[in-house]
C-alpha positions in Angstrom: 166.5 96.7 117.9 169.2 96.1 115.0 172.2 96.5 117.3 172.8 92.7 116.3 173.8 93.7 112.9 176.1 96.6 113.9 179.9 95.8 113.7 181.6 96.0 117.1 184.1 98.8 117.3 187.4 97.6 117.9 189.5 99.9 120.1 193.3 99.9 120.9 193.5 98.1 124.4 196.4 100.5 125.6 195.0 104.2 124.4 191.4 103.3 123.4 191.7 104.8 120.0 189.0 103.2 117.7 190.7 100.9 115.1 190.9 101.6 111.4 192.4 99.8 108.7 195.9 101.0 109.2 196.0 99.7 112.8 198.5 96.9 113.5 197.0 93.4 114.5 198.8 91.5 117.2 198.1 89.2 119.9 194.5 89.1 118.7 194.1 93.0 119.5 194.5 96.2 117.3 196.9 98.6 118.1 197.3 102.3 116.7 201.3 102.4 117.0 204.3 100.1 118.1 204.6 102.0 121.1 201.2 100.9 122.1 202.1 97.5 121.2 205.5 97.6 123.2 203.3 99.1 126.3 200.8 96.2 125.8 203.6 93.5 125.8 205.3 95.1 129.1 201.9 95.3 130.8 200.9 91.8 129.9 204.5 90.1 130.6 204.9 89.4 126.6 208.2 91.6 126.4 211.7 90.0 126.4 214.4 91.5 128.8 215.8 93.9 126.3 212.3 95.6 125.9 211.2 95.9 129.5 214.9 96.3 130.8 214.5 93.2 133.2 212.3 95.2 135.4 209.1 93.1 135.3 207.8 92.4 138.8 207.0 88.8 138.2 210.3 87.8 136.7 209.2 86.9 133.4 212.0 88.2 131.6 
């Protein structure tokens, strides 16, 4: 009944860890570590060529 008043838990989109105030906010998401940020960038074709090694399938780099 009172689910409307509950704050939505934010989770790291890479590993699923529940966000805390220490999380990194980037791209409208919350990440637990820089490694999760890097993985998110590669998976979503945000990374530059140095970070993904030029191995992006869509040639985004």
